KOLMI-601445 format. One record per residue (C-alpha): residue number from 1; x, y, z. Coordinates in steps of 0.02 Angstrom, whole numbers, plus 50000, padded with zeros to 5 digits. Each point is the difference from the previous one (the first is absolute). Layout:
% residues N
{NUM; {X; Y; Z}}
...
% end
This chain:
% residues 209
{1; {50807; 48947; 50804}}
{2; {50020; 49817; 49958}}
{3; {50158; 49952; 49905}}
{4; {49886; 49905; 49883}}
{5; {49941; 50163; 49921}}
{6; {50086; 50140; 49907}}
{7; {49947; 50181; 50002}}
{8; {50006; 50098; 49837}}
{9; {49976; 50188; 50002}}
{10; {49934; 50063; 49834}}
{11; {50097; 50162; 50020}}
{12; {50175; 50067; 50005}}
{13; {49956; 50140; 50120}}
{14; {50130; 50017; 50139}}
{15; {49864; 50071; 50112}}
{16; {49889; 49846; 49983}}
{17; {50147; 49884; 50027}}
{18; {50047; 50091; 50160}}
{19; {49821; 49998; 50062}}
{20; {49986; 49811; 49978}}
{21; {50168; 49978; 50086}}
{22; {49937; 50108; 50143}}
{23; {49874; 49864; 50045}}
{24; {50120; 49856; 49970}}
{25; {49951; 49957; 49822}}
{26; {50150; 49989; 49885}}
{27; {49950; 49985; 49816}}
{28; {50083; 49852; 49915}}
{29; {49985; 50086; 49833}}
{30; {49958; 50170; 49929}}
{31; {49897; 49997; 49841}}
{32; {49961; 50178; 49946}}
{33; {49875; 50011; 49858}}
{34; {50001; 50122; 49856}}
{35; {49821; 50062; 49985}}
{36; {49916; 50149; 49922}}
{37; {49938; 50091; 50155}}
{38; {49901; 50132; 49906}}
{39; {49828; 50023; 50079}}
{40; {49850; 49953; 49896}}
{41; {49882; 50137; 49947}}
{42; {49904; 50063; 50154}}
{43; {50079; 49863; 50107}}
{44; {49985; 50031; 50187}}
{45; {50165; 50000; 50098}}
{46; {49947; 49853; 50108}}
{47; {49951; 49899; 49845}}
{48; {50169; 50036; 49922}}
{49; {50093; 49938; 50154}}
{50; {49898; 49839; 50003}}
{51; {50016; 49970; 49813}}
{52; {50188; 50025; 49994}}
{53; {50037; 49896; 50155}}
{54; {49900; 49857; 49925}}
{55; {50084; 50018; 49831}}
{56; {50172; 49995; 50080}}
{57; {49957; 49841; 50094}}
{58; {49930; 49918; 49845}}
{59; {50152; 50047; 49897}}
{60; {50118; 49931; 50131}}
{61; {49903; 49836; 50013}}
{62; {50001; 49982; 49809}}
{63; {50190; 50018; 50000}}
{64; {50021; 49875; 50141}}
{65; {49883; 49875; 49918}}
{66; {50101; 50012; 49839}}
{67; {50154; 49957; 50103}}
{68; {49909; 49855; 50083}}
{69; {50033; 50071; 50172}}
{70; {49833; 50054; 50071}}
{71; {49942; 49854; 50108}}
{72; {50092; 50058; 50157}}
{73; {49987; 50189; 49977}}
{74; {49903; 50137; 50086}}
{75; {49994; 50157; 49893}}
{76; {49978; 50173; 50075}}
{77; {49965; 50151; 49890}}
{78; {49948; 50178; 50036}}
{79; {49965; 50164; 49916}}
{80; {49988; 50170; 50084}}
{81; {49899; 50146; 49933}}
{82; {49997; 50178; 50067}}
{83; {49850; 50108; 49962}}
{84; {49920; 50167; 50035}}
{85; {49815; 49967; 49980}}
{86; {49987; 49894; 49843}}
{87; {50157; 50076; 49927}}
{88; {50139; 49870; 49991}}
{89; {50174; 50068; 50028}}
{90; {50145; 49930; 49898}}
{91; {50151; 49902; 50058}}
{92; {50117; 50145; 49977}}
{93; {50148; 49968; 49885}}
{94; {50036; 50181; 49953}}
{95; {50022; 50153; 50109}}
{96; {49852; 50082; 49914}}
{97; {49887; 49855; 50052}}
{98; {50063; 50009; 50179}}
{99; {49968; 50187; 50007}}
{100; {49824; 49977; 49932}}
{101; {49963; 49870; 50135}}
{102; {50071; 50102; 50144}}
{103; {49911; 50159; 49948}}
{104; {49837; 49904; 49988}}
{105; {50025; 49915; 50169}}
{106; {50054; 50158; 50089}}
{107; {49877; 50044; 50139}}
{108; {49877; 49868; 49942}}
{109; {49933; 49830; 50048}}
{110; {50035; 49850; 49890}}
{111; {49981; 49812; 50003}}
{112; {50119; 49856; 49973}}
{113; {49931; 49834; 49939}}
{114; {50097; 49839; 49992}}
{115; {49933; 49843; 49922}}
{116; {50081; 49843; 50073}}
{117; {49984; 49832; 49915}}
{118; {50056; 49829; 50063}}
{119; {50000; 49845; 49890}}
{120; {50021; 49831; 50087}}
{121; {50095; 49849; 49933}}
{122; {49832; 49927; 49951}}
{123; {49953; 50154; 49900}}
{124; {49877; 50075; 50123}}
{125; {49995; 50190; 49988}}
{126; {49965; 50114; 50147}}
{127; {49998; 50189; 49989}}
{128; {49979; 50150; 50115}}
{129; {49990; 50186; 49968}}
{130; {50067; 50115; 50136}}
{131; {49966; 50187; 50011}}
{132; {50094; 50131; 50100}}
{133; {49950; 50183; 50013}}
{134; {50130; 50136; 50020}}
{135; {50016; 50187; 50004}}
{136; {50155; 50099; 49954}}
{137; {50047; 50166; 50074}}
{138; {50007; 50147; 49882}}
{139; {50167; 49987; 49913}}
{140; {50105; 50152; 49959}}
{141; {50088; 50015; 49834}}
{142; {50164; 49983; 50093}}
{143; {49944; 49833; 50076}}
{144; {49940; 49934; 49832}}
{145; {50162; 50052; 49914}}
{146; {50105; 49920; 50137}}
{147; {49902; 49837; 49994}}
{148; {50014; 49990; 49812}}
{149; {50188; 50032; 50014}}
{150; {50012; 49852; 50120}}
{151; {49946; 49879; 49864}}
{152; {49904; 49899; 50128}}
{153; {49838; 50015; 49899}}
{154; {50063; 49902; 49851}}
{155; {49891; 49851; 49959}}
{156; {49883; 50035; 50145}}
{157; {49811; 50002; 49982}}
{158; {49942; 50177; 50032}}
{159; {50178; 50065; 49990}}
{160; {50048; 49969; 50181}}
{161; {50064; 49870; 50123}}
{162; {49921; 50013; 50172}}
{163; {50139; 49898; 50081}}
{164; {50127; 50132; 49949}}
{165; {50012; 50188; 49997}}
{166; {49817; 50022; 49953}}
{167; {49948; 49929; 50168}}
{168; {50015; 50178; 50063}}
{169; {49862; 50054; 49879}}
{170; {49866; 49891; 50081}}
{171; {49881; 50092; 50117}}
{172; {49877; 49857; 50021}}
{173; {49992; 49816; 49956}}
{174; {49852; 49884; 50025}}
{175; {50027; 49817; 49961}}
{176; {50150; 49892; 49961}}
{177; {50170; 50084; 49994}}
{178; {50081; 49851; 49913}}
{179; {49866; 50013; 49867}}
{180; {50069; 50171; 49954}}
{181; {50177; 49929; 49996}}
{182; {49940; 49872; 49873}}
{183; {49940; 49840; 50085}}
{184; {49872; 49995; 50142}}
{185; {50081; 49875; 50118}}
{186; {49850; 49951; 50106}}
{187; {49893; 49958; 49849}}
{188; {50140; 49913; 49905}}
{189; {50049; 49891; 50148}}
{190; {49817; 49960; 50033}}
{191; {49974; 49943; 49820}}
{192; {50152; 49886; 50010}}
{193; {49957; 49935; 50173}}
{194; {49825; 49959; 49941}}
{195; {50078; 49881; 49875}}
{196; {50121; 49921; 50122}}
{197; {50156; 50106; 49977}}
{198; {50025; 50083; 50169}}
{199; {50140; 50126; 50020}}
{200; {50013; 49978; 50189}}
{201; {50048; 49817; 49980}}
{202; {50173; 50059; 49945}}
{203; {50030; 50133; 50132}}
{204; {50101; 49883; 50111}}
{205; {50122; 49979; 49855}}
{206; {50024; 50189; 49993}}
{207; {50052; 49999; 50183}}
{208; {50125; 49860; 49964}}
{209; {50077; 50101; 49859}}
% end
């Protein structure tokens, strides 16, 4: 990553920060956006992920432009949606929502979509949609109760975090694991590299640290 550019992550998600850091990309600024994430009537899960990731990027760029600090900035935004068929699962904030999600996912296949959006300093917008398919084992009431008691589900799309305790629920996964965590690394890095911001150019600095 050239020192000439700054990287702004349009999110406050600790998971997305850690994923960028994993490939040597340290956000210079976090700019979470307050959006209404309610799906539109009959909106497909993949369309929702694309729409919200784009809206987050646009909101972040609007804020930066108002500050007069957009000419040297790459913006990365993302939105993750968990679905069973066309049914969009909530980002669980209450135990009742988490229980609903886990009971629905128990013993079934589901899909995780993440829309990733990159905006260049010149205002060029690039976007990718990544899909991962998963299947959960059949969960017992005891397992669901224990997971809810852990509190790990809070704020998570679909009511679970694959990188934590719920990793033991996954029988099968086809596609990107980091997509399920919240930011598909291959696709995100490829979007940035395509516009000249290459993560591997900084790896020698990580070794020095």
